[in-house]
C-alpha positions in Angstrom: -7.9 127.8 -75.6 -9.5 129.8 -72.6 -11.8 127.2 -71.4 -11.4 125.2 -68.2 -11.7 121.1 -70.4 -10.1 119.7 -67.4 -12.8 120.9 -64.3 -16.1 120.7 -66.6 -14.8 117.3 -67.0 -14.3 116.2 -63.7 -17.8 117.4 -62.2 -19.6 115.6 -64.5 -18.7 112.8 -63.1 -19.7 115.0 -59.9 -22.7 115.0 -60.8 -23.6 111.6 -62.2 -22.5 110.7 -58.7 -24.5 112.7 -56.4 -27.8 111.4 -58.6 -30.1 113.1 -60.6 -31.9 116.7 -59.4 -34.6 117.7 -61.6 -33.9 120.7 -64.1 -36.4 123.4 -62.6 -36.1 125.7 -66.0 -35.9 124.3 -68.6 -32.9 121.5 -70.4 -31.8 120.4 -73.2 -35.8 119.6 -75.0 -36.7 123.0 -73.9 -34.0 124.8 -75.3 -35.7 123.8 -78.7 -39.1 124.7 -77.8 -37.9 128.5 -77.1 -39.4 130.5 -80.1 -37.3 132.8 -81.7 -36.0 132.5 -85.4 -32.6 134.4 -84.8 -31.6 132.5 -82.1 -32.7 129.2 -83.9 -30.5 130.4 -87.2 -27.6 130.7 -85.0 -27.9 127.2 -82.7 -29.1 125.1 -84.9 -25.9 124.2 -86.6 -24.3 124.0 -83.2 -27.1 121.3 -82.2 -26.2 119.1 -85.4 -22.6 118.6 -85.2 -21.3 118.8 -81.4 -22.5 118.6 -78.0 -23.3 122.4 -77.0 -21.0 124.4 -74.6 -23.2 126.6 -72.2 -22.1 129.4 -69.6 -24.5 130.4 -67.2 -23.6 133.8 -66.1 -25.8 134.9 -62.9 -25.8 135.1 -59.1 -25.9 131.4 -58.8 -24.7 131.7 -54.7 -26.8 130.9 -51.7 -30.2 128.3 -51.2 -32.8 130.7 -53.1 -34.6 129.6 -56.2 -33.0 131.6 -58.6 -29.9 129.9 -57.3 -31.5 126.4 -57.5 -33.0 127.0 -61.1 -29.9 128.3 -62.6 -27.8 125.5 -60.8 -30.2 122.9 -61.0 -30.6 122.7 -65.1 -26.9 123.6 -64.8 -26.2 119.8 -63.9 -29.1 118.5 -66.3 -27.3 119.8 -69.0 -24.3 118.3 -67.9 -25.8 114.7 -67.6 -27.0 115.5 -71.1 -23.7 115.6 -72.3 -22.8 119.7 -72.4 -19.7 121.9 -71.9 -21.0 123.9 -68.8 -19.9 126.5 -66.6 -21.2 128.5 -63.9 -19.9 132.1 -63.8 -20.9 134.5 -61.4 -20.9 138.5 -61.7 -18.3 140.1 -60.5 -20.2 142.0 -57.2 -21.3 138.6 -55.8 -18.8 138.3 -53.1 -15.9 135.6 -52.9 -16.7 133.7 -50.0 -20.3 133.2 -50.4 -21.3 129.4 -50.7 -22.4 127.7 -54.6 -24.4 124.3 -53.9 -23.3 122.7 -56.8 -20.7 119.5 -58.1 -19.9 122.0 -60.8 -16.7 124.7 -60.8 -18.1 128.4 -60.8 -15.7 130.9 -62.0 -15.5 135.1 -61.3 -16.7 136.5 -64.9 -14.6 137.2 -67.1 -15.3 138.1 -70.9 -12.7 136.8 -72.7 -13.3 132.9 -71.4 -17.1 133.3 -73.7 -14.6 133.0 -76.3 -14.8 130.0 -78.1 -18.6 128.8 -76.3 -22.0 128.2 -77.9 -24.3 129.9 -76.5 -24.0 131.9 -72.6 -27.5 131.8 -71.0 -27.6 135.3 -68.4 -30.0 134.5 -65.9 -31.6 138.3 -64.5 -29.1 140.6 -63.3 -25.9 138.5 -65.2 -27.1 139.6 -68.0 -24.9 143.3 -67.8 -22.4 142.6 -70.0 -24.9 141.5 -73.0 -24.7 144.2 -75.4 -20.7 143.7 -75.1 -20.5 140.2 -75.9 -22.8 140.9 -79.1 -19.4 143.3 -80.6 -17.3 140.9 -81.0 -17.2 138.6 -84.6 -17.5 135.2 -83.5 -19.3 135.8 -80.7 -21.8 133.0 -79.0 -25.0 132.5 -78.9 -27.5 134.7 -76.3 -30.0 134.0 -74.3 -31.7 135.7 -71.5 -34.2 134.4 -68.5 -36.1 137.2 -66.7 -37.3 135.9 -63.4 -39.9 138.8 -62.9 -38.6 143.4 -63.9 -37.2 145.2 -61.3 -39.3 148.5 -62.5 -42.6 145.5 -61.8 -40.9 144.5 -58.2 -40.6 148.7 -58.0 -44.3 149.3 -58.8 -45.7 146.6 -57.0 -44.1 147.1 -53.9 -43.7 150.9 -53.3 -45.3 151.6 -50.7 -43.8 149.1 -48.5 -40.4 151.1 -49.6 -41.6 154.0 -48.5 -43.4 152.9 -45.4 -39.7 151.6 -44.0 -37.8 154.5 -45.4 -35.9 152.5 -48.1 -34.8 154.8 -51.6 -32.1 152.4 -53.4 -30.7 154.9 -55.5 -29.1 152.0 -57.3 -32.2 150.8 -58.6 -33.0 152.8 -61.5 -29.4 152.1 -62.7 -30.7 148.2 -62.3 -33.5 149.4 -64.4 -31.5 150.0 -66.6 -29.9 147.5 -66.8 -32.5 144.7 -66.1 -33.8 146.1 -69.7 -30.3 146.1 -71.4 -30.2 142.2 -70.5 -33.1 141.6 -72.4 -32.7 144.0 -75.5 -28.7 142.5 -75.9 -29.8 139.0 -76.3 -31.4 137.0 -79.7 -33.8 135.0 -77.7 -35.9 135.6 -74.0 -37.3 133.2 -71.5 -39.8 134.2 -69.0 -40.7 132.3 -66.6 -44.7 133.0 -66.4 -47.1 135.1 -69.0 -47.1 137.9 -66.5 -43.3 138.0 -66.6 -43.5 138.4 -70.5 -45.8 140.5 -70.7 -44.1 143.1 -68.2 -40.7 142.6 -70.1 -42.8 144.1 -73.4 -44.9 146.8 -71.6 -41.6 148.1 -69.4 -38.6 146.8 -71.5 -39.6 147.3 -75.5 -38.4 143.2 -75.6 -40.1 142.0 -79.1 -42.8 139.4 -78.8 -40.8 137.3 -81.6 -38.0 137.5 -78.8 -39.9 136.2 -76.1 -40.8 132.5 -75.3 -42.6 131.1 -71.9 -41.1 128.7 -70.3 -42.2 128.3 -66.8 -40.0 126.6 -63.7 -40.7 123.5 -63.5 -40.8 120.9 -60.1 -40.2 117.4 -59.5 -42.3 115.5 -56.5 -39.1 113.9 -56.0 -36.3 116.2 -55.2 -37.1 116.3 -51.9 -36.9 112.7 -50.3 -35.6 113.3 -47.2 -38.1 112.4 -44.2 -39.1 115.2 -42.6 -38.5 113.6 -39.4 -34.8 113.2 -39.7 -34.2 116.2 -40.7 -35.9 118.1 -37.9 -34.0 115.4 -35.2 -30.5 116.5 -37.4 -31.2 120.1 -36.6 -32.1 120.0 -33.3 -35.6 121.2 -33.8 -39.2 119.9 -32.1 -40.6 116.8 -33.6 -43.9 118.9 -34.3 -44.9 122.3 -34.5 -44.7 125.1 -37.0 -41.3 125.9 -38.8 -40.7 129.7 -40.2 -38.3 131.6 -41.8 -37.3 134.8 -41.3 -34.8 136.6 -43.9 -33.6 140.4 -43.9 -32.7 142.1 -46.5 -29.1 144.9 -45.7 -30.2 147.6 -48.3 -33.3 148.1 -50.7 -35.3 145.6 -52.4 -33.5 145.4 -55.7 
């Protein structure tokens, strides 16, 4: 068995000790709301007989919205008794910091054996078509937070203005489409995203469930005044963060 059960058990203790984080994307109950008949034909026996084992595959390093959602979901599932591992695609920088108590592994196709579900996020599902070829393959779930093609259409004027021309964009559009086409079920975080993946990528309606990103009002209980003092910021005033991306918009 290729799973590292020791690290998973340790991570559960760490999550429990650090206190709850909101299940920002979906959690156990929301897995049950997935509408795909094929997904549940495969998954129902797993849910009845044992705790589910899940791999979350995506770019989880950093502090972006997607990263926070994936880590929050994985940690919520650990608290509910799931066996969970986080995995990053091979193009992720090895020194990137991950803000989660769960262990993070570099993607390895062999490590999917023995798991019940591979839940890919964004372009993290780049290997979904290869996983399908296995005789005892896991159930595959893909979440879309948007589409690369939809983003290109919406922002093309801006890219032309500043002179960006990412040659890898067409390839990433194909990969983005294949992630959902190879999955057993697809989650869209909004009706607009559902419309885009149907229109641009030809993903069947019956495979798609709309599950919006969640929000917990208790997520940040730290007083802003304390944070400003800790970071050496003025007690009042507007704080503006500018993030510069090196390269074309993905």
